[in-house]
MDAnalysis code that builds the backbone (N, CA, C; Angstrom):
import MDAnalysis as mda
import numpy as np

u = mda.Universe.empty(519, n_residues=173, atom_resindex=np.repeat(np.arange(173), 3), trajectory=True)
u.add_TopologyAttr("name", ["N", "CA", "C"] * 173)
u.add_TopologyAttr("resid", np.arange(1, 174))
u.add_TopologyAttr("resname", ["MET", "SER", "LEU", "THR", "THR", "ALA", "LEU", "ILE", "ALA", "LEU", "ALA", "VAL", "ILE", "VAL", "LEU", "LEU", "MET", "ALA", "ARG", "ARG", "PHE", "ALA", "GLY", "GLU", "PRO", "LEU", "GLY", "ALA", "ARG", "ARG", "LEU", "VAL", "VAL", "PRO", "PRO", "LEU", "ILE", "LEU", "VAL", "VAL", "PHE", "GLY", "GLY", "TYR", "THR", "LEU", "SER", "HIS", "LEU", "HIS", "PHE", "SER", "ALA", "VAL", "HIS", "SER", "ALA", "ALA", "ALA", "ASP", "GLY", "ALA", "VAL", "LEU", "GLY", "ALA", "GLY", "ALA", "VAL", "VAL", "ALA", "VAL", "LEU", "GLY", "GLY", "ILE", "LEU", "ARG", "GLY", "LEU", "THR", "VAL", "ARG", "VAL", "PHE", "VAL", "ARG", "ASN", "GLY", "HIS", "VAL", "TRP", "TYR", "ARG", "TYR", "THR", "TRP", "ILE", "THR", "ALA", "VAL", "VAL", "TRP", "LEU", "ALA", "LEU", "ILE", "VAL", "LEU", "ARG", "VAL", "GLY", "GLN", "LEU", "LEU", "ALA", "GLY", "ARG", "ALA", "LEU", "GLY", "ALA", "ASP", "GLN", "ASP", "VAL", "LEU", "SER", "ALA", "GLY", "LEU", "LEU", "LEU", "ILE", "LEU", "GLY", "LEU", "SER", "PHE", "LEU", "GLY", "GLU", "ALA", "ALA", "ILE", "VAL", "GLY", "ARG", "ARG", "ALA", "ILE", "ALA", "THR", "GLY", "ALA", "PRO", "PHE", "ALA", "PRO", "ARG", "GLY", "ALA", "ARG", "ARG", "ASP", "ALA", "ARG", "SER", "GLY", "ALA", "GLY", "ARG", "LEU"])
u.atoms.positions = np.array([
    [78.959, 120.077, 96.408],
    [78.962, 119.231, 95.182],
    [77.416, 119.424, 94.705],
    [77.326, 119.719, 93.376],
    [75.899, 119.853, 92.891],
    [75.313, 118.366, 92.794],
    [74.035, 118.432, 92.968],
    [73.259, 117.198, 92.975],
    [73.445, 116.452, 91.633],
    [73.456, 117.261, 90.504],
    [73.723, 116.650, 89.207],
    [74.976, 115.910, 89.149],
    [76.015, 116.528, 89.537],
    [77.404, 115.949, 89.572],
    [77.417, 114.607, 90.371],
    [76.907, 114.700, 91.502],
    [76.749, 113.461, 92.430],
    [76.072, 112.426, 91.720],
    [74.916, 112.776, 91.153],
    [74.028, 111.655, 90.499],
    [74.800, 111.054, 89.272],
    [75.432, 111.839, 88.551],
    [76.188, 111.408, 87.408],
    [77.300, 110.460, 87.878],
    [78.061, 110.880, 88.766],
    [79.151, 110.043, 89.329],
    [78.625, 108.716, 89.793],
    [77.557, 108.823, 90.605],
    [77.052, 107.617, 91.161],
    [76.414, 106.710, 90.147],
    [75.743, 107.265, 89.057],
    [75.215, 106.453, 87.983],
    [76.306, 105.664, 87.221],
    [77.461, 106.505, 86.893],
    [78.528, 105.895, 86.207],
    [79.151, 104.647, 87.010],
    [79.390, 104.900, 88.272],
    [80.053, 103.923, 89.071],
    [79.137, 102.669, 89.261],
    [77.800, 102.884, 89.407],
    [76.918, 101.788, 89.616],
    [76.821, 100.863, 88.339],
    [76.579, 101.688, 87.217],
    [76.492, 101.010, 85.930],
    [77.719, 100.217, 85.523],
    [78.870, 100.876, 85.604],
    [80.139, 100.229, 85.257],
    [80.488, 99.100, 86.139],
    [80.267, 99.281, 87.442],
    [80.610, 98.209, 88.414],
    [79.665, 96.919, 88.181],
    [78.411, 97.153, 87.961],
    [77.521, 96.131, 87.779],
    [77.903, 95.301, 86.523],
    [78.061, 96.028, 85.496],
    [78.556, 95.347, 84.142],
    [79.861, 94.580, 84.373],
    [80.809, 95.300, 85.002],
    [82.153, 94.665, 85.042],
    [82.168, 93.449, 86.108],
    [81.349, 93.549, 87.130],
    [81.363, 92.346, 88.072],
    [80.626, 91.066, 87.408],
    [79.717, 91.426, 86.576],
    [79.052, 90.316, 85.759],
    [79.981, 89.769, 84.651],
    [80.879, 90.589, 84.242],
    [81.836, 90.187, 83.158],
    [81.272, 90.661, 81.903],
    [82.156, 91.193, 81.001],
    [81.665, 91.654, 79.786],
    [82.756, 91.660, 78.676],
    [82.406, 91.555, 77.336],
    [83.445, 91.647, 76.371],
    [84.184, 92.989, 76.511],
    [85.414, 92.955, 76.141],
    [86.244, 94.155, 76.299],
    [86.465, 94.699, 74.910],
    [85.669, 95.905, 74.698],
    [85.981, 96.585, 73.431],
    [86.823, 97.779, 73.732],
    [87.763, 98.096, 72.756],
    [88.624, 99.191, 72.946],
    [87.849, 100.540, 73.245],
    [86.873, 100.745, 72.583],
    [86.108, 101.973, 72.709],
    [85.421, 102.083, 74.234],
    [84.884, 100.985, 74.539],
    [84.238, 100.953, 75.896],
    [85.250, 101.093, 77.001],
    [86.479, 100.742, 76.821],
    [87.590, 100.830, 77.704],
    [87.997, 102.239, 77.922],
    [88.063, 103.059, 76.721],
    [88.638, 104.308, 76.715],
    [87.658, 105.521, 76.709],
    [86.629, 105.370, 75.904],
    [85.687, 106.500, 75.714],
    [84.992, 106.983, 76.965],
    [84.305, 106.127, 77.834],
    [83.618, 106.673, 78.985],
    [84.643, 107.472, 79.918],
    [85.761, 106.959, 80.154],
    [86.754, 107.695, 81.087],
    [87.095, 109.083, 80.475],
    [87.394, 109.003, 79.122],
    [87.724, 110.324, 78.450],
    [86.545, 111.325, 78.594],
    [85.263, 110.920, 78.512],
    [84.109, 111.758, 78.629],
    [84.061, 112.324, 80.031],
    [84.361, 111.408, 80.925],
    [84.349, 111.925, 82.462],
    [85.423, 112.943, 82.621],
    [86.610, 112.723, 82.061],
    [87.724, 113.740, 82.225],
    [87.298, 115.061, 81.484],
    [86.825, 115.019, 80.304],
    [86.448, 116.214, 79.654],
    [85.335, 116.971, 80.288],
    [84.297, 116.289, 80.717],
    [83.237, 116.873, 81.453],
    [83.635, 117.556, 82.779],
    [84.493, 116.714, 83.430],
    [85.007, 117.176, 84.713],
    [85.914, 118.517, 84.558],
    [86.719, 118.458, 83.575],
    [87.495, 119.531, 83.162],
    [86.652, 120.826, 82.844],
    [85.726, 120.563, 82.072],
    [84.849, 121.612, 81.644],
    [84.175, 122.269, 82.833],
    [83.680, 121.420, 83.729],
    [83.000, 121.895, 84.916],
    [83.909, 122.775, 85.777],
    [85.213, 122.312, 85.905],
    [86.260, 122.988, 86.689],
    [86.527, 124.325, 86.051],
    [86.545, 124.353, 84.744],
    [86.941, 125.560, 84.006],
    [85.867, 126.708, 84.071],
    [84.728, 126.349, 84.660],
    [83.664, 127.415, 84.725],
    [83.496, 127.857, 86.163],
    [84.475, 127.418, 87.043],
    [84.414, 127.992, 88.366],
    [85.234, 129.213, 88.477],
    [85.027, 130.022, 89.485],
    [85.795, 131.273, 89.761],
    [86.707, 130.947, 90.991],
    [87.957, 131.110, 90.792],
    [88.926, 130.920, 91.905],
    [89.062, 132.259, 92.667],
    [88.819, 132.338, 93.886],
    [88.740, 133.519, 94.658],
    [90.114, 134.109, 95.053],
    [90.767, 133.445, 95.966],
    [91.936, 133.982, 96.520],
    [93.206, 133.223, 96.025],
    [94.340, 133.744, 96.020],
    [95.616, 133.160, 95.619],
    [95.842, 131.874, 96.545],
    [95.673, 132.162, 97.806],
    [95.825, 130.975, 98.821],
    [94.916, 129.920, 98.456],
    [93.672, 130.232, 98.294],
    [92.671, 129.227, 98.042],
    [92.969, 128.458, 96.709],
    [93.427, 129.205, 95.690],
    [93.691, 128.609, 94.361],
    [94.826, 127.703, 94.507],
    [95.864, 128.026, 95.279],
    [97.091, 127.129, 95.451],
    [96.651, 125.829, 96.223],
    [95.770, 125.948, 97.314],
    [95.307, 124.898, 97.982],
    [94.428, 123.998, 97.028],
    [93.541, 124.664, 96.283],
    [92.663, 123.932, 95.350],
    [93.524, 123.133, 94.417],
    [94.538, 123.774, 93.871],
    [95.407, 123.072, 92.890],
    [96.181, 121.940, 93.484],
    [96.710, 122.110, 94.641],
    [97.442, 121.133, 95.329],
    [96.628, 119.941, 95.667],
    [95.448, 120.191, 96.240],
    [94.533, 119.129, 96.547],
    [94.038, 118.350, 95.301],
    [93.602, 119.071, 94.311],
    [93.187, 118.434, 93.081],
    [94.361, 117.693, 92.450],
    [95.561, 118.215, 92.422],
    [96.665, 117.503, 91.847],
    [96.961, 116.225, 92.621],
    [96.980, 116.211, 93.925],
    [97.191, 115.017, 94.750],
    [96.039, 114.096, 94.390],
    [94.869, 114.546, 94.352],
    [93.793, 113.663, 94.081],
    [93.870, 112.915, 92.654],
    [94.374, 113.768, 91.724],
    [94.541, 113.174, 90.349],
    [95.612, 112.078, 90.350],
    [96.711, 112.312, 91.130],
    [97.659, 111.278, 91.095],
    [97.259, 110.030, 91.772],
    [96.560, 110.215, 92.942],
    [96.014, 109.110, 93.678],
    [94.960, 108.310, 92.784],
    [94.199, 109.115, 91.955],
    [93.230, 108.538, 91.093],
    [93.806, 107.622, 90.082],
    [94.851, 108.124, 89.506],
    [95.575, 107.352, 88.431],
    [96.226, 106.080, 89.043],
    [96.875, 106.275, 90.208],
    [97.622, 105.161, 90.834],
    [96.575, 104.163, 91.352],
    [95.387, 104.598, 91.792],
    [94.383, 103.668, 92.349],
    [93.847, 102.941, 91.099],
    [93.691, 103.634, 90.011],
    [93.101, 102.936, 88.883],
    [94.048, 101.835, 88.300],
    [95.322, 102.207, 88.417],
    [96.371, 101.195, 87.947],
    [96.259, 99.989, 88.985],
    [96.261, 100.272, 90.202],
    [96.167, 99.092, 91.141],
    [94.916, 98.348, 90.918],
    [93.704, 99.002, 90.663],
    [92.440, 98.375, 90.463],
    [92.625, 97.465, 89.108],
    [93.194, 98.053, 88.160],
    [93.362, 97.329, 86.948],
    [94.139, 96.015, 87.133],
    [95.064, 95.960, 88.046],
    [95.818, 94.752, 88.333],
    [94.886, 93.659, 88.965],
    [93.773, 94.051, 89.489],
    [92.902, 93.051, 90.205],
    [91.846, 92.549, 89.259],
    [91.703, 93.043, 88.004],
    [90.700, 92.723, 87.087],
    [91.079, 91.481, 86.375],
    [90.098, 90.511, 86.246],
    [90.400, 89.349, 85.544],
    [90.194, 89.535, 84.094],
    [91.156, 89.243, 83.215],
    [91.214, 89.398, 81.798],
    [91.317, 87.912, 81.232],
    [90.333, 87.620, 80.407],
    [90.346, 86.318, 79.774],
    [89.788, 86.352, 78.371],
    [89.991, 85.221, 77.676],
    [89.439, 85.030, 76.292],
    [88.166, 84.197, 76.351],
    [87.125, 84.663, 75.625],
    [85.839, 83.926, 75.549],
    [85.326, 84.193, 74.170],
    [84.775, 83.233, 73.465],
    [84.236, 83.338, 72.226],
    [85.227, 84.011, 71.194],
    [86.441, 83.798, 71.409],
    [87.454, 84.286, 70.461],
    [87.955, 85.795, 70.679],
    [87.393, 86.450, 71.673],
    [87.861, 87.806, 71.984],
    [88.010, 87.981, 73.437],
    [88.502, 89.175, 73.851],
    [88.943, 89.458, 75.152],
    [87.652, 89.878, 76.005],
    [87.577, 89.293, 77.229],
    [86.571, 89.779, 78.279],
    [87.263, 90.150, 79.392],
    [86.550, 90.875, 80.285],
    [87.074, 91.187, 81.576],
    [86.050, 91.207, 82.665],
    [86.453, 90.981, 83.845],
    [85.616, 90.803, 84.972],
    [86.265, 91.376, 86.307],
    [85.450, 92.102, 87.101],
    [85.968, 92.604, 88.407],
    [85.897, 91.404, 89.285],
    [86.873, 91.392, 90.324],
    [86.924, 90.342, 91.282],
    [86.582, 90.946, 92.729],
    [86.470, 90.187, 93.716],
    [86.219, 90.629, 95.016],
    [87.326, 91.569, 95.539],
    [88.531, 91.307, 95.021],
    [89.737, 92.155, 95.378],
    [89.461, 93.495, 94.767],
    [88.939, 93.568, 93.627],
    [88.577, 94.846, 92.923],
    [87.693, 95.660, 93.852],
    [86.792, 95.050, 94.365],
    [85.711, 95.712, 95.268],
    [86.429, 96.362, 96.486],
    [87.403, 95.522, 97.030],
    [88.172, 95.993, 98.116],
    [88.907, 97.211, 97.784],
    [89.573, 97.254, 96.599],
    [90.350, 98.443, 96.157],
    [89.433, 99.567, 95.976],
    [88.241, 99.386, 95.426],
    [87.308, 100.434, 95.183],
    [86.905, 101.061, 96.512],
    [86.599, 100.246, 97.473],
    [86.181, 100.815, 98.850],
    [87.394, 101.587, 99.407],
    [88.602, 101.051, 99.372],
    [89.749, 101.736, 99.886],
    [89.945, 103.114, 99.165],
    [89.614, 103.073, 97.861],
    [89.861, 104.439, 97.124],
    [88.794, 105.406, 97.524],
    [87.591, 104.884, 97.814],
    [86.528, 105.837, 98.149],
    [86.848, 106.441, 99.522],
    [87.292, 105.536, 100.493],
    [87.696, 106.131, 101.824],
    [88.828, 107.141, 101.737],
    [89.825, 106.820, 100.854],
    [90.865, 107.732, 100.601],
    [90.449, 109.088, 100.116],
    [89.397, 109.035, 99.102],
    [88.954, 110.211, 98.472],
    [88.232, 111.038, 99.496],
    [87.508, 110.436, 100.374],
    [86.774, 111.193, 101.495],
    [87.837, 111.876, 102.300],
    [88.890, 111.045, 102.736],
    [89.993, 111.640, 103.458],
    [90.717, 112.793, 102.703],
    [90.797, 112.684, 101.404],
    [91.365, 113.849, 100.733],
    [90.544, 115.056, 100.749],
    [89.235, 114.828, 100.663],
    [88.266, 116.016, 100.776],
    [88.432, 116.659, 102.078],
    [88.418, 115.838, 103.160],
    [88.588, 116.375, 104.476],
    [89.877, 117.107, 104.675],
    [90.966, 116.613, 104.158],
    [92.262, 117.216, 104.240],
    [92.166, 118.586, 103.491],
    [91.562, 118.510, 102.286],
    [91.393, 119.757, 101.435],
    [90.705, 120.858, 102.236],
    [89.630, 120.438, 102.931],
    [88.856, 121.365, 103.833],
    [89.760, 122.031, 104.798],
    [90.499, 121.103, 105.466],
    [91.459, 121.639, 106.493],
    [92.522, 122.634, 105.984],
    [92.904, 122.356, 104.710],
    [93.885, 123.193, 104.098],
    [93.345, 124.499, 103.585],
    [92.052, 124.604, 103.559],
    [91.383, 125.781, 103.134],
    [90.993, 125.795, 101.662],
    [91.017, 124.556, 101.102],
    [90.577, 124.462, 99.584],
    [89.138, 124.707, 99.538],
    [88.779, 125.210, 98.438],
    [87.330, 125.553, 98.133],
    [86.597, 124.318, 97.776],
    [85.625, 124.080, 98.630],
    [84.783, 122.796, 98.409],
    [84.128, 122.672, 97.112],
    [83.723, 123.883, 96.558],
    [83.020, 123.741, 95.266],
    [84.017, 123.236, 94.149],
    [85.227, 123.711, 94.306],
    [86.310, 123.179, 93.377],
    [86.540, 121.711, 93.576],
    [86.679, 121.302, 94.751],
    [86.909, 119.900, 95.007],
    [85.842, 119.134, 94.581],
    [84.627, 119.496, 94.739],
    [83.368, 118.768, 94.309],
    [83.303, 118.683, 92.760],
    [83.559, 119.880, 92.203],
    [83.555, 119.865, 90.693],
    [84.639, 118.973, 90.116],
    [85.704, 118.818, 90.780],
    [86.826, 117.890, 90.277],
    [86.398, 116.438, 90.429],
    [85.318, 115.988, 91.014],
    [84.985, 114.614, 91.146],
    [84.953, 113.886, 89.891],
    [84.192, 114.361, 88.889],
    [84.197, 113.592, 87.609],
    [85.506, 113.523, 86.915],
    [86.255, 114.492, 87.003],
    [87.664, 114.486, 86.452],
    [88.479, 113.391, 87.178],
    [88.507, 113.419, 88.485],
    [89.161, 112.422, 89.292],
    [88.656, 111.018, 88.926],
    [87.376, 110.824, 88.840],
    [86.874, 109.571, 88.523],
    [87.292, 109.056, 87.046],
    [87.267, 109.967, 86.145],
    [87.738, 109.709, 84.855],
    [89.182, 109.228, 84.705],
    [89.986, 109.972, 85.525],
    [91.421, 109.546, 85.646],
    [91.649, 108.218, 86.221],
    [90.869, 107.922, 87.235],
    [90.891, 106.585, 87.850],
    [90.604, 105.615, 86.846],
    [89.569, 105.735, 86.052],
    [89.248, 104.723, 85.055],
    [90.218, 104.657, 83.955],
    [90.801, 105.777, 83.573],
    [91.959, 105.733, 82.613],
    [93.164, 104.945, 83.073],
    [93.447, 105.067, 84.401],
    [94.540, 104.256, 84.895],
    [94.227, 102.808, 84.903],
    [92.966, 102.484, 85.246],
    [92.541, 101.083, 85.178],
    [92.656, 100.556, 83.595],
    [92.182, 101.443, 82.741],
    [92.148, 101.076, 81.303],
    [93.490, 100.847, 80.847],
    [94.509, 101.614, 81.275],
    [95.877, 101.284, 80.838],
    [96.402, 99.918, 81.209],
    [96.073, 99.505, 82.368],
    [96.520, 98.178, 82.715],
    [95.712, 97.014, 82.032],
    [94.361, 97.269, 82.200],
    [93.528, 96.169, 81.463],
    [93.725, 96.087, 80.032],
    [93.944, 97.219, 79.308],
    [94.190, 97.246, 77.924],
    [95.540, 96.469, 77.579],
    [96.608, 96.821, 78.332],
    [97.860, 96.108, 78.230],
    [97.650, 94.657, 78.474],
    [96.980, 94.267, 79.461],
    [96.809, 92.836, 79.742],
    [95.970, 92.208, 78.662],
    [94.933, 92.913, 78.109],
    [94.145, 92.332, 77.093],
    [94.945, 92.093, 75.754],
    [95.884, 93.106, 75.465],
    [96.670, 92.937, 74.262],
    [97.681, 91.740, 74.396],
    [98.129, 91.403, 75.722],
    [99.034, 90.492, 76.015],
    [98.370, 88.956, 75.676],
    [96.993, 88.915, 75.787],
    [96.403, 87.668, 75.529],
    [96.545, 87.147, 74.003],
    [96.816, 88.135, 73.220],
    [96.833, 87.806, 71.742],
    [95.501, 87.737, 70.992],
    [94.397, 87.736, 71.799],
    [93.078, 87.800, 71.284],
    [92.586, 89.169, 70.907],
    [91.773, 89.284, 69.957],
    [91.294, 90.532, 69.536],
    [90.350, 91.200, 70.608],
    [90.280, 92.589, 70.642],
    [89.240, 93.227, 71.405],
    [87.851, 92.785, 70.822],
    [86.846, 92.818, 71.683],
    [85.546, 92.481, 71.229],
    [84.953, 93.493, 70.175],
    [84.293, 92.881, 69.126],
    [83.659, 93.712, 68.194],
    [82.467, 94.403, 68.776],
    [81.941, 95.467, 68.086],
    [80.694, 96.070, 68.448],
    [79.542, 95.084, 68.503],
    [78.855, 95.128, 69.544],
    [77.623, 94.221, 69.637],
    [77.978, 92.892, 70.370],
    [79.174, 92.673, 70.719],
    [79.570, 91.484, 71.398],
    [78.831, 91.092, 72.685],
    [78.537, 92.180, 73.419],
    [77.769, 92.003, 74.661],
    [76.370, 91.588, 74.429],
    [75.801, 92.228, 73.464],
    [74.449, 91.810, 73.021],
    [74.468, 90.346, 72.473],
    [75.312, 90.017, 71.734],
    [75.503, 88.609, 71.084],
    [75.697, 87.579, 72.327],
    [76.459, 87.926, 73.297],
    [76.779, 87.014, 74.484],
    [75.533, 86.837, 75.283],
    [74.739, 87.892, 75.488],
    [73.474, 87.702, 76.233],
    [72.508, 86.852, 75.467],
    [72.426, 87.041, 74.136],
    [71.430, 86.141, 73.360],
    [71.878, 84.823, 73.093],
    [73.226, 84.490, 73.429],
    [73.750, 83.211, 73.098],
    [74.376, 83.028, 71.669],
    [74.360, 84.192, 70.842],
    [74.930, 84.060, 69.560],
    [76.543, 84.068, 69.664],
    [77.097, 83.414, 68.854],
    [78.619, 83.498, 68.931],
    [79.179, 82.482, 69.893],
    [78.472, 81.614, 70.504],
    [78.926, 80.645, 71.441],
    [79.353, 79.450, 70.639],
    [80.336, 78.808, 71.171],
    [80.981, 77.558, 70.518],
    [80.267, 76.293, 70.917],
])
C-alpha cells in the first residue's frame, strides 16, 4: 500500500468519525459525495495497475469482490447503529458506541481478508490499491440506511452551512 493511499484513508476515517461521533447536521451532499469521491479515486487507482498472471488476476478479482460485498454489508450494518434525529428543524446524525464496535469488527475483518488474499496468491498492490474503493463502498452502504432513516423522520436534510450555524449558536430555538 502506498503511503499516500494509507494517509488518505486514515485522514478520511479520522475526520468523518470525529465529526460523526460529535453529531452533525445531515446534508444530502455530505452523505453521498465523500463516499463517491472515494469510490471514483479508488477505481482510478485500481485502473492504473498492471495485472500480471491470469491466476493472480482471478484471485485479485475474487478477493476484491468479496471485500466489496463485505464493505457494503458492513456499511449497511453500521448505518443501522447510527442515531438519526431532528434538531433545529432538520435532520442530524450521530455515531454511537455500537457504531464504534462495528467499525472495529469491520477493520479486523478487512485485515483478515487481506491475509486470506495473500494466502490465495492475490497481488498485494491490487488489494492495497482497492482500499479507498472498499472504504467508499462501505460509506455508501451506511449512507443508504442513514439516508432512508433521515427521510423517514419527515424533516428536511440540513441546508448548507448548518454545521457552522450550529457551532455558532445561530438557528437555535
